[in-house]
VEXNU-259353 format. One line per field, with one value per residue (C-alpha): residue number from 1; residue in three letters; z, y, x. Coordinates in steps of 0.001 Angstrom, whole numbers, always signed. Example, Ala and Ser with C-alpha at 12.3 -4.5 7.8 and 13.67 -1.06 7.14 Angstrom:
// residues 2
seq <- (1; 2)
type <- (ALA; SER)
w <- (+7800; +7140)
v <- (-4500; -1060)
u <- (+12300; +13670)
This chain:
// residues 195
seq <- (1; 2; 3; 4; 5; 6; 7; 8; 9; 10; 11; 12; 13; 14; 15; 16; 17; 18; 19; 20; 21; 22; 23; 24; 25; 26; 27; 28; 29; 30; 31; 32; 33; 34; 35; 36; 37; 38; 39; 40; 41; 42; 43; 44; 45; 46; 47; 48; 49; 50; 51; 52; 53; 54; 55; 56; 57; 58; 59; 60; 61; 62; 63; 64; 65; 66; 67; 68; 69; 70; 71; 72; 73; 74; 75; 76; 77; 78; 79; 80; 81; 82; 83; 84; 85; 86; 87; 88; 89; 90; 91; 92; 93; 94; 95; 96; 97; 98; 99; 100; 101; 102; 103; 104; 105; 106; 107; 108; 109; 110; 111; 112; 113; 114; 115; 116; 117; 118; 119; 120; 121; 122; 123; 124; 125; 126; 127; 128; 129; 130; 131; 132; 133; 134; 135; 136; 137; 138; 139; 140; 141; 142; 143; 144; 145; 146; 147; 148; 149; 150; 151; 152; 153; 154; 155; 156; 157; 158; 159; 160; 161; 162; 163; 164; 165; 166; 167; 168; 169; 170; 171; 172; 173; 174; 175; 176; 177; 178; 179; 180; 181; 182; 183; 184; 185; 186; 187; 188; 189; 190; 191; 192; 193; 194; 195)
type <- (MET; GLU; PHE; SER; PRO; ASP; LEU; VAL; ALA; ASP; LEU; ALA; SER; LEU; THR; ALA; ALA; LEU; GLY; ARG; PRO; ASP; ALA; ASP; LEU; GLN; THR; VAL; ILE; GLU; GLN; LEU; ALA; ASN; GLN; MET; LEU; ALA; ALA; VAL; PRO; SER; PHE; ALA; GLY; LEU; SER; VAL; ALA; VAL; SER; THR; GLY; GLU; ASP; ARG; PHE; THR; ALA; SER; ALA; VAL; VAL; ARG; PRO; GLY; SER; VAL; GLU; PRO; VAL; TRP; ALA; SER; LEU; ARG; LEU; THR; LEU; GLY; ASP; ALA; GLY; GLU; PRO; GLY; VAL; ALA; THR; SER; ILE; VAL; VAL; TYR; ALA; HIS; ALA; ALA; GLY; ALA; LEU; VAL; ASP; LEU; ALA; ALA; ASP; LEU; CYS; TRP; ALA; LEU; GLY; LEU; LYS; SER; GLU; VAL; LEU; SER; PHE; ASP; ASP; GLY; SER; PRO; GLN; GLU; MET; PRO; GLU; PRO; GLY; SER; SER; GLY; LEU; ASP; ASP; LEU; SER; GLN; VAL; HIS; ARG; GLY; ILE; GLY; ILE; LEU; LEU; ASP; GLN; GLY; LEU; GLU; PRO; GLY; GLU; ALA; ASP; ASP; GLU; LEU; THR; ARG; LEU; SER; GLN; VAL; ALA; GLY; THR; SER; ARG; LEU; ALA; ALA; ALA; GLN; ASP; LEU; VAL; ARG; ARG; VAL; ALA; THR; ARG; HIS; ASP; PRO; PRO; ALA; ALA)
w <- (+119956; +121593; +120902; +123197; +121642; +122113; +120162; +117320; +117110; +117116; +114548; +112310; +112609; +111691; +108852; +107433; +107892; +105672; +102734; +101336; +100810; +100886; +104277; +107410; +110636; +112684; +110275; +109994; +113756; +113932; +111240; +113024; +116192; +114593; +113027; +116336; +118114; +115385; +115803; +119548; +121515; +124709; +122810; +125130; +122984; +121103; +121144; +118067; +118548; +115728; +116464; +114419; +116617; +119958; +118497; +119332; +118879; +120544; +120082; +122317; +121782; +124195; +123470; +126756; +128532; +132252; +132211; +135577; +133833; +134031; +131175; +131112; +127821; +125321; +122058; +120701; +116983; +116031; +112468; +111848; +108836; +108158; +104700; +105610; +106555; +110256; +111306; +113553; +114320; +117065; +117606; +120927; +121214; +124752; +125698; +128873; +128696; +129332; +126261; +123898; +121505; +120951; +117857; +116500; +116853; +114887; +112293; +111830; +111504; +108800; +106826; +106797; +106633; +109847; +111904; +115601; +116753; +115831; +118227; +122051; +124589; +128058; +129278; +132575; +134884; +135346; +133280; +132975; +129894; +128562; +128908; +125590; +123992; +122425; +123603; +121983; +119241; +120978; +121350; +117799; +116600; +118479; +116856; +113509; +114195; +115055; +111747; +109894; +111300; +110144; +106650; +106659; +107171; +103912; +105066; +103106; +104941; +105751; +106621; +108943; +110768; +111251; +112465; +115047; +116277; +116325; +118283; +120823; +121267; +121619; +124287; +126014; +125633; +123796; +120243; +121682; +123984; +121181; +118976; +121868; +122285; +118470; +118656; +121708; +120137; +116829; +118923; +120941; +117910; +116558; +119790; +119710; +121878; +125357; +125502)
v <- (+149591; +146291; +144011; +141274; +137758; +137764; +141055; +139836; +136585; +138655; +141113; +138237; +136748; +139878; +140483; +137061; +137573; +140822; +138478; +141145; +140248; +143806; +144405; +143791; +145287; +144902; +146821; +149548; +150120; +149952; +152610; +154899; +154500; +155273; +158411; +159433; +159008; +161196; +163966; +163776; +163013; +162212; +159720; +156980; +154569; +154251; +152344; +151533; +150516; +149378; +149178; +147950; +148730; +147167; +144852; +146077; +145114; +147053; +146883; +148790; +149182; +150793; +152369; +151287; +148718; +148812; +152448; +154226; +157626; +158997; +159817; +163308; +163815; +161855; +162702; +160728; +160776; +159309; +158426; +157334; +154985; +154734; +153083; +150884; +152044; +151259; +151074; +153520; +153700; +155647; +156113; +157365; +158731; +158980; +161128; +161677; +165494; +167600; +169707; +167556; +166701; +170128; +170817; +167228; +167842; +171182; +169508; +166572; +168959; +171054; +168142; +165979; +168587; +167229; +169136; +169715; +167503; +164428; +165182; +165297; +165848; +164624; +166850; +167967; +165076; +161769; +158931; +155143; +153874; +150811; +147476; +146346; +143725; +143335; +142788; +141895; +139308; +136376; +138137; +139325; +135754; +134482; +137153; +136160; +132498; +133356; +135405; +132359; +130112; +132522; +132561; +128827; +129042; +130907; +134467; +137209; +138748; +142051; +140057; +137827; +140741; +142313; +138948; +138554; +142236; +141258; +138077; +140067; +142645; +139825; +138224; +141449; +140495; +141660; +140477; +138497; +136613; +136007; +134671; +132456; +131089; +130370; +128447; +126672; +125373; +124269; +122360; +120750; +119518; +117949; +116308; +112669; +110828; +109753; +106025)
u <- (+159906; +159189; +156361; +155109; +155053; +151203; +150867; +153104; +151043; +147760; +149059; +150183; +146723; +145028; +147474; +146718; +142951; +143282; +144187; +146439; +150079; +151181; +149739; +151867; +150218; +153337; +155347; +152773; +152678; +156497; +156876; +154281; +156017; +159328; +157877; +156310; +159518; +161269; +158710; +158353; +161562; +159574; +157189; +156414; +154188; +150907; +147666; +145590; +141886; +139585; +135926; +133030; +130078; +130607; +133201; +136729; +140341; +143215; +146919; +149405; +153169; +155496; +158919; +160462; +158304; +158662; +159840; +159110; +159237; +155582; +153485; +152233; +150485; +148353; +146716; +143771; +143105; +139669; +138898; +135328; +134578; +138406; +138166; +135198; +131678; +130809; +134617; +136205; +139823; +141435; +145149; +146343; +149959; +151568; +154511; +156611; +156723; +153608; +152831; +154914; +151988; +150612; +152754; +152146; +148276; +148566; +150678; +148343; +145327; +147133; +148807; +145685; +143051; +141503; +138821; +140059; +137065; +138878; +141637; +141495; +144178; +144801; +147653; +149081; +148435; +150232; +148708; +148986; +150506; +148632; +150276; +152109; +150057; +146536; +143044; +139784; +140925; +139434; +136164; +136229; +137072; +133910; +131810; +132976; +132473; +128770; +128436; +130036; +127287; +124599; +126351; +126380; +122611; +122258; +122371; +124430; +127319; +125307; +122299; +124299; +125698; +122387; +120937; +123722; +122703; +119048; +119677; +121696; +118928; +116273; +118213; +119235; +122913; +126003; +126820; +129757; +127147; +124906; +127736; +128990; +125438; +125343; +128696; +127707; +124340; +126187; +128840; +126248; +124549; +127688; +128971; +128935; +126468; +127652; +128676)
């Protein structure tokens, strides 16, 4: 499994932000990929997305980057409120052989006691493998900076998150745009006067 330097840096930043010395997101993704490769010989790669409302971070790892072999199957596993209310995690596994993920899906349902609704297939037509790397970390960082500004104004964490949502709704924009506006306003207040 190859990880792009940007993905390694993003996973290291997220691991540090967790504040748990026993957590290493790159190792978790590597172990998951190795287990998938052992279970599905035509395994091509995986993508992990974590969403909190409209805020989303995605990390994708590919077994053989640049491979011209087409991807014929994918399996999406969606876990709502995975350990934290309001957080949804989805894992998409890709394979080069059509039908290669059917047994894996059945095994996951049985072993984890999952309902079939949390799994969805895309099988039988060629697909694009996501580019290895990550997306959404910069946007997520901006949202958290906006929440930090609201915390600094005396709000509790849940209140700050709700206030950012309210500000975005009032302005008719996204939470990201509302957070960027807050950051911009605070930066403008602290800019030194022009000479």
